[in-house]
C-alpha positions in Angstrom: 1.1 -53.8 17.4 -1.2 -50.8 17.2 -4.9 -51.1 16.8 -6.3 -49.7 13.5 -9.8 -48.5 13.7 -12.1 -50.0 11.0 -13.6 -46.6 10.2 -11.9 -43.2 10.2 -13.1 -41.0 13.0 -12.5 -38.0 10.7 -11.7 -37.7 7.0 -8.3 -36.1 8.1 -7.5 -38.9 10.6 -6.6 -41.8 8.3 -5.0 -44.2 10.8 -4.1 -44.7 14.5 -0.8 -42.9 14.1 -2.6 -39.7 13.1 -5.0 -40.1 16.0 -2.2 -40.3 18.5 -0.4 -37.3 17.0 -3.5 -35.2 16.6 -3.4 -33.7 20.2 0.1 -32.4 19.7 -0.1 -31.3 16.0 -3.5 -29.6 16.5 -1.7 -26.6 18.1 -0.3 -25.9 14.6 -3.8 -25.6 13.0 -4.0 -21.9 14.0 -0.6 -21.1 12.7 0.9 -20.7 9.2 2.2 -24.3 9.3 0.5 -27.1 7.5 -0.2 -30.4 9.3 -0.8 -32.4 6.1 -4.3 -31.4 5.2 -4.5 -31.9 1.4 -2.3 -35.0 1.5 -3.0 -38.6 2.3 -1.0 -38.6 5.5 -2.8 -35.9 7.4 -1.6 -35.2 11.0 1.5 -37.4 10.5 3.6 -34.6 9.0 4.0 -30.8 9.4 5.8 -28.2 7.3 6.1 -24.8 5.8 8.0 -23.3 2.8 10.4 -21.5 5.2 11.5 -24.8 6.8 14.6 -26.7 6.0 15.0 -30.5 5.5 14.9 -33.4 3.1 11.2 -34.2 3.5 8.8 -32.2 1.4 5.1 -32.2 0.4 2.6 -30.1 -1.6 -0.9 -29.8 -0.3 -3.6 -30.2 -2.9 -7.5 -30.4 -2.7 -8.8 -33.8 -1.8 -11.8 -35.5 -0.1 -10.5 -34.4 3.3 -9.9 -30.7 2.5 -11.1 -28.8 -0.5 -9.1 -25.7 0.4 -6.0 -26.9 2.3 -3.6 -24.5 3.9 -0.6 -23.8 1.6 -2.5 -25.2 -1.3 -0.1 -25.9 -4.2 2.9 -24.6 -2.3 6.0 -26.8 -1.9 6.6 -27.2 1.8 9.5 -28.7 3.9 9.1 -30.3 7.2 9.2 -33.5 9.3 7.7 -36.9 8.6 6.2 -38.4 11.8 4.7 -41.6 10.4 7.3 -43.8 12.1 7.5 -41.6 15.3 7.1 -43.6 18.5 4.0 -41.9 20.0 3.1 -41.8 23.7 0.1 -40.7 25.8 1.7 -37.3 26.3 1.0 -34.1 24.5 4.3 -32.9 23.0 5.0 -29.2 22.3 8.4 -29.7 20.6 6.9 -29.5 17.1 5.1 -26.2 17.9 8.4 -24.8 19.3 10.4 -26.1 16.3 8.0 -24.5 13.9 8.2 -21.1 15.6 12.0 -21.2 15.5 12.1 -22.0 11.7 9.4 -19.7 10.3 10.8 -16.4 9.0 7.8 -14.1 9.8 7.4 -14.7 13.5 4.9 -11.8 13.8 2.6 -13.7 11.5 3.1 -17.1 13.1 -0.2 -17.4 15.0 -2.5 -16.4 12.2 -3.1 -14.3 9.1 -2.2 -11.1 10.9 -5.0 -9.2 9.1 -4.8 -5.5 9.9 -7.4 -2.8 9.8 -6.7 0.8 9.0 -9.0 3.8 9.3 -8.4 7.4 8.1 -10.5 10.5 8.5 -9.4 13.9 7.2 -11.4 17.0 7.8 -10.6 20.5 6.5 -12.6 23.6 6.0 -13.8 22.4 2.6 -13.2 18.6 2.5 -14.3 15.6 4.5 -12.6 12.3 3.5 -12.9 8.9 5.2 -11.2 5.6 4.3 -11.4 2.1 5.8 -8.9 -0.6 4.7 -8.4 -4.3 5.4 -4.8 -5.4 4.9 -3.5 -9.0 4.6 0.3 -8.8 4.5 0.7 -12.5 3.7 -2.1 -13.3 1.3 -2.5 -17.0 0.6 0.7 -17.6 2.6 2.9 -15.7 0.2 4.9 -12.5 0.4 2.2 -10.6 -1.4 0.3 -7.9 0.5 -3.4 -7.6 -0.3 -5.3 -4.5 0.5 -9.0 -3.7 0.1 -10.4 -0.3 0.8 -13.6 1.6 0.8 -13.6 5.4 0.8 -15.9 8.4 0.6 -15.1 12.1 0.2 -17.0 15.4 -0.1 -15.5 18.7 -1.3 -17.8 21.6 -0.7 -16.9 24.9 -2.5 -20.5 25.8 -3.3 -20.5 29.0 -1.3 -17.3 30.5 -2.6 -16.9 28.9 -6.1 -20.2 27.4 -6.9 -19.5 23.7 -7.0 -19.5 20.6 -4.8 -18.2 17.0 -5.5 -19.0 13.8 -3.7 -17.1 10.6 -4.4 -17.7 7.0 -3.1 -16.1 3.7 -4.1 -13.7 0.9 -3.4 -10.2 -0.3 -4.4 -8.5 -3.7 -4.4 -4.7 -3.9 -4.7 -1.6 -5.8 -3.9 2.2 -5.2 -3.3 5.0 -7.6 -3.8 8.8 -7.6 -4.5 9.1 -8.5 -8.2 12.9 -8.4 -8.2 15.6 -7.4 -5.6 14.4 -4.1 -4.1 11.9 -3.5 -7.0 8.3 -3.5 -5.7 5.2 -3.8 -8.0 1.8 -2.4 -6.8 -1.2 -3.0 -9.0 -4.7 -1.7 -7.9 -8.2 -1.9 -9.4 -10.7 0.8 -8.3 -14.3 1.7 -9.0 -15.9 5.1 -7.9 -19.1 6.9 -8.4 -18.9 10.7 -8.4 -21.5 13.5 -8.3 -20.6 17.0 -9.3 -23.1 19.8 -8.5 -22.9 23.5 -9.4 -25.0 26.6 -8.8 -25.4 29.9 -10.7 -22.1 31.3 -9.2 -19.9 28.6 -10.8 -17.8 29.4 -13.9 -19.2 28.4 -17.3 -16.5 25.7 -17.6 -17.5 24.1 -14.3 -21.2 24.1 -15.2 -20.4 22.0 -18.3 -18.9 19.3 -16.0 -22.0 19.1 -13.8 -23.4 15.5 -13.6 -22.9 11.9 -12.4 -19.7 10.0 -13.3 -18.5 6.4 -12.9 -14.8 5.5 -13.1 -13.1 2.1 -13.1 -9.4 2.4 -13.2 -6.2 0.3 -13.2 -3.4 1.9 -11.1 0.1 0.5 -10.9 3.4 1.6 -9.3 7.0 0.4 -9.7 9.1 1.3 -6.7 12.9 0.8 -6.8 14.0 1.2 -3.2 17.8 1.3 -2.8 17.9 3.2 0.5 20.1 1.8 3.1 17.3 2.0 5.7 13.7 3.3 5.6 13.9 5.3 8.8 16.5 8.2 8.9 18.0 7.2 5.6 21.7 8.1 5.2 22.5 6.8 1.7 21.0 5.3 -1.4 18.0 6.4 -3.6 14.4 5.7 -4.3 12.8 5.8 -7.7 9.0 5.5 -8.3 6.9 5.5 -11.5 3.1 5.5 -11.4 0.3 5.3 -13.9 -3.5 5.3 -13.7 -5.3 3.9 -16.7 -9.1 4.1 -17.3 -10.9 0.9 -17.9 -14.5 2.2 -17.9 -15.1 5.9 -17.5 -17.6 8.6 -18.3 -14.7 11.1 -18.4 -11.5 9.2 -19.1 -8.1 10.6 -18.3 -4.6 9.0 -18.0 -2.3 10.0 -15.1 1.5 9.5 -15.2 3.9 10.3 -12.4 7.5 9.9 -11.4 9.4 10.6 -8.1 13.1 10.3 -7.4 15.0 11.0 -4.1 18.7 10.6 -3.7 20.5 10.6 -0.3 24.2 11.4 0.2 26.8 13.1 2.4 27.9 16.4 0.9 29.7 17.2 4.2 31.0 14.6 6.6 28.3 13.2 8.9 25.8 15.5 7.3 23.1 13.8 5.2 21.4 15.7 2.3 18.7 14.7 -0.1 17.7 15.8 -3.6 14.1 15.1 -4.8 12.2 15.3 -8.0 8.4 15.1 -8.2 6.3 15.1 -11.5 2.7 14.5 -12.4 0.8 14.8 -15.7 -2.9 14.1 -16.4 -4.4 14.2 -19.9 -7.9 13.5 -21.0 -8.6 10.8 -23.6 -10.1 12.3 -26.7 -11.4 15.8 -26.8 -12.8 16.0 -23.3 -11.5 18.2 -20.5 -10.0 16.8 -17.3 -12.7 16.8 -14.6 -12.1 19.3 -11.8 -11.8 16.5 -9.2 -9.1 14.7 -11.2 -6.9 17.7 -11.9 -3.3 17.7 -10.4 -2.4 19.5 -7.2 0.9 19.6 -5.3 1.1 17.8 -2.0 1.9 20.2 0.8 5.2 18.3 1.6 6.5 19.2 -1.9 6.1 23.0 -1.4 6.4 23.8 2.2 5.1 27.2 3.4 2.2 27.3 1.0 -1.4 26.3 1.7 -2.2 23.0 0.1 -4.3 23.4 -3.1 -3.5 27.1 -3.4 -0.8 26.9 -6.1 -1.4 27.0 -9.9 -4.0 28.3 -12.3 -6.9 30.3 -11.0 -10.4 30.3 -12.6 -12.8 32.9 -11.3 -11.0 33.1 -8.0 -10.7 29.3 -7.5 -7.4 27.3 -7.7 -8.5 24.6 -10.2 -5.3 22.6 -10.4 -3.6 21.8 -13.6 -2.7 19.2 -16.1 0.9 19.2 -14.9 2.8 19.6 -11.6 6.5 19.4 -10.7 8.7 20.2 -7.8 12.4 20.1 -6.9 13.3 19.6 -3.3 16.5 19.9 -1.3 17.0 18.9 2.3 20.1 19.0 4.4 20.9 18.4 8.1 22.1 21.5 9.8 25.7 20.5 10.9 26.8 21.1 14.5 23.4 22.4 15.5 21.8 20.5 18.4 23.8 17.5 17.2 24.2 16.3 20.8 20.4 15.7 21.1 19.8 12.3 19.5 16.0 12.7 19.4 16.0 16.1 17.7 16.4 16.4 13.9 17.1 19.9 12.4 17.0 20.3 8.6 17.3 23.2 6.1 15.0 22.9 3.1 14.7 24.6 -0.3 11.6 23.9 -2.5 10.7 25.1 -5.9 7.4 23.9 -7.7 4.6 24.8 -10.0 1.2 23.6 -11.2 0.2 24.5 -14.8 -1.8 23.6 -17.8 -5.6 24.2 -18.2 -7.0 22.2 -21.1 -10.4 23.9 -21.2 -9.1 27.5 -21.3 -5.5 28.3 -22.2 -5.9 31.9 -21.0 -6.4 30.8 -17.4 -3.0 29.1 -17.5 -1.3 32.6 -17.5 -2.1 32.8 -13.8 0.3 30.1 -12.8 3.8 31.0 -11.4 6.8 29.1 -10.2 6.8 29.2 -6.4 9.7 28.6 -4.1 10.3 28.5 -0.3 13.1 27.9 2.1 13.3 27.4 5.8 14.3 25.2 8.7 12.4 22.2 10.1 12.8 20.8 13.6 11.6 17.3 14.2 11.3 15.7 17.6 11.7 11.9 17.4 9.5 10.2 20.1 9.4 6.5 21.0 5.6 6.7 21.1 
């Protein structure tokens, strides 16, 4: 007959069985596995949604834990209320938990990651810091919080400078099979300064701006593998909607890439890229929000130097599109497994100037072709 203490030594140690089991189950406290906090049988059970078995429990807030691990999540595990305890610390429940959990990389904690990015060019300085939780609230939802700041200085050449600072808060999860949904809320403050050499249209945009936006993306990923894809396709739709803005504009975008073998053992890909931004009401799209082509969509051209030109400055457009073709070069260096040789053909354009249609005449369809050589390193 076990002695039952008249008073609980802790709100989460309700009886002598939990006291005996505590030294062994306490190892699970720093993992993704619940030890029963949020139930009435704390430290007499353990479990997780990934586990298999007939015993289940759902942690809920109670006097012992207001914010229990796996709160409201149905978990499966093992009931140890009738287990014959000893004076030995047992590791079998820790080992068993590790074997059963699906995400072993995240077993010993929340696996919160930090990401920093700094980009410096002749005209732009952009910094970004992000905190990423890939398993928010013990689910398969990724949570990402970022703060960023950027400055684009074209005062000497084109008479304007922009500075932008703010934060974003977003998530990513698999809504259906291979269909990922990514919503994001952001808020930014921007300052746009000009001098006497700026164009008349740019001088009209000088001032302070605040933008709060809702961005979302649907990503249908049917590729057979993410690295060195050989078949399948990927289709992405994005939209950025203003919630509160001093100069509101709506951005729409679509991307599609298809992978296939046109020649045996030779993988080719076809890609489509499209962006469109339009101001809400009668306002013009701000210079910092206008559309430019990413350099990877028109190789061989300097980034930001394609499309309409206003007083010598490439000001971007309301629309951008590209068609891209890539193909492995057959029988060329195919004996070297860490060298990837591809032939590419790109065609693209940036067009549309809402504040002056005559400027749009300066845009032209651009194209490029060439060969890329990629060296694949294990580092």
